[in-house]
Every structure is written in C-alpha cells, then in structure tokens.
C-alpha positions as CSV (number, residue, x, y, z in Angstrom):
1,M,74.7,189.8,7.9
2,S,76.3,188.1,5.0
3,K,80.1,187.4,4.8
4,R,81.9,188.2,1.6
5,G,85.3,186.8,0.6
6,G,87.3,189.8,1.7
7,L,89.7,190.2,4.6
8,G,87.4,192.3,6.6
9,C,88.5,195.2,8.9
10,G,90.6,193.0,11.2
11,G,92.4,191.2,8.4
12,A,93.2,194.5,6.7
13,F,94.6,195.9,9.9
14,I,96.8,192.8,10.4
15,L,98.0,193.0,6.8
16,I,98.9,196.7,7.1
17,L,100.6,196.1,10.5
18,G,102.7,193.3,9.0
19,I,103.8,195.4,6.1
20,A,104.7,198.3,8.4
21,V,106.8,196.0,10.6
22,L,108.5,194.5,7.5
23,I,109.3,198.0,6.2
24,N,110.6,199.3,9.6
25,Y,112.6,196.2,10.5
26,W,113.7,195.0,7.1
27,Y,117.3,194.5,8.3
28,I,116.2,191.9,10.8
29,F,114.5,189.9,8.1
30,V,117.6,190.2,5.9
31,A,119.8,189.1,8.8
32,I,117.5,186.1,9.4
33,A,117.7,185.1,5.7
34,V,121.5,185.4,5.6
35,L,121.8,183.4,8.8
36,G,119.4,180.7,7.5
37,G,121.4,180.5,4.3
38,A,124.6,180.1,6.1
39,I,123.2,177.3,8.3
40,W,121.8,175.6,5.3
41,Y,125.2,175.8,3.5
42,Y,127.0,174.4,6.5
43,Y,124.7,171.4,6.8
44,H,124.7,170.9,3.0
45,Q,128.6,170.9,2.9
46,K,128.6,168.4,5.9
47,E,126.3,166.1,4.0
48,V,128.5,166.3,0.9
49,Q,131.7,165.6,2.9
50,D,130.0,162.6,4.6
51,A,128.9,161.2,1.3
52,Q,132.4,161.7,-0.1
53,A,133.9,159.9,2.9
54,Q,131.5,157.0,2.5
55,A,132.3,156.7,-1.2
56,D,136.0,156.7,-0.4
57,A,135.5,154.0,2.3
58,D,133.5,151.9,-0.2
59,R,136.1,152.3,-2.9
60,Q,138.9,151.3,-0.5
61,Q,136.9,148.3,0.7
62,S,136.2,147.2,-2.9
63,E,139.9,147.7,-3.8
64,T,140.9,145.5,-0.8
65,E,138.3,142.8,-1.8
66,R,139.6,142.9,-5.4
67,K,143.2,142.5,-4.2
68,E,142.2,139.6,-2.0
69,A,140.3,138.0,-4.9
70,Q,143.3,138.5,-7.2
71,A,145.6,136.9,-4.6
72,G,143.3,134.0,-4.2
73,S,143.2,133.6,-8.0
74,Q,147.0,133.6,-8.1
75,V,147.2,130.9,-5.5
76,D,144.7,128.8,-7.4
77,Q,146.7,129.2,-10.6
78,I,149.9,128.2,-8.8
79,R,148.2,125.2,-7.3
80,R,147.1,124.1,-10.7
81,F,150.6,124.3,-12.1
82,K,152.0,122.5,-9.0
83,Q,149.5,119.7,-9.7
84,L,150.7,119.5,-13.3
85,L,154.3,119.4,-12.0
86,D,153.4,116.6,-9.6
87,E,151.7,114.7,-12.4
88,G,154.8,115.1,-14.6
89,A,153.0,117.1,-17.2
90,I,155.4,120.1,-16.9
91,T,159.1,120.4,-15.8
92,Q,160.3,122.2,-12.7
93,S,161.7,125.1,-14.8
94,E,158.3,125.5,-16.6
95,F,156.6,125.6,-13.2
96,D,159.1,128.2,-11.9
97,Q,158.5,130.3,-15.1
98,Q,154.7,130.2,-14.7
99,K,154.9,130.9,-11.0
100,A,157.1,133.9,-11.6
101,K,154.8,135.1,-14.4
102,I,151.7,134.7,-12.1
103,L,153.4,136.6,-9.2
104,G,154.6,139.4,-11.5
105,N,158.2,138.5,-11.0
106,D,158.8,137.8,-14.6
107,D,162.6,138.3,-14.4
108,T,163.3,134.8,-15.7
109,L,165.8,134.4,-18.5
110,K,164.2,134.8,-21.9
111,F,165.7,133.0,-24.9
C-alpha cells in the first residue's frame, strides 16, 4: 500500500467534524476571541501605565539631580567670589551683588 500526500479518510472526518463544530458553536469562538482581546488590552494598558510611571520617576530623579548640581554650582561660585573678597580683589558690595545675582535675588540697587 502506498501513501499519498492526502488527508486520508480519518483526516477528512476530523476536518469535517471541526468545521461542523465551528459552525454550530460559532458564538463560543467569538466570545473567546472577545475575551482574549479584552485580556490583552488590559495587560497592554498596564504595561503602558507602568512605563509611564517609570518615565515620570526617572524625570523627577533627573530634575532633582539637576537642581542639586545647580545648587552645588552656585555654592562653588559664591566660594570663588568669597575667596576674591578675602584676597581684596573685590569689595564687600561687589561680593553682595554677585551673591544676590547667583542666588537669583537680584533685587540690589541698580544705578
């Protein structure tokens, strides 16, 4: 007996039976598809929200680090001007003006 590439009698029977079940119980397959889509959408939205929360946390952390670096930079600038004041290179009023400018309190008198 030689085998050909076809389904054979048993394969054809299973195929016909599968199609008959699909036709008779189509609403179950539709319900499963809708439920699967809803589950996928829920998990997809959860992943998007988690990614957004992580991005917000990273942004907040980088903002904090930037502010700390800026504060450190301001302190260094004030120290340099204080050193110049101590050396006599600038006057006390010039130091106060530069300090106010660095700290953003530039409400000194302008002539």
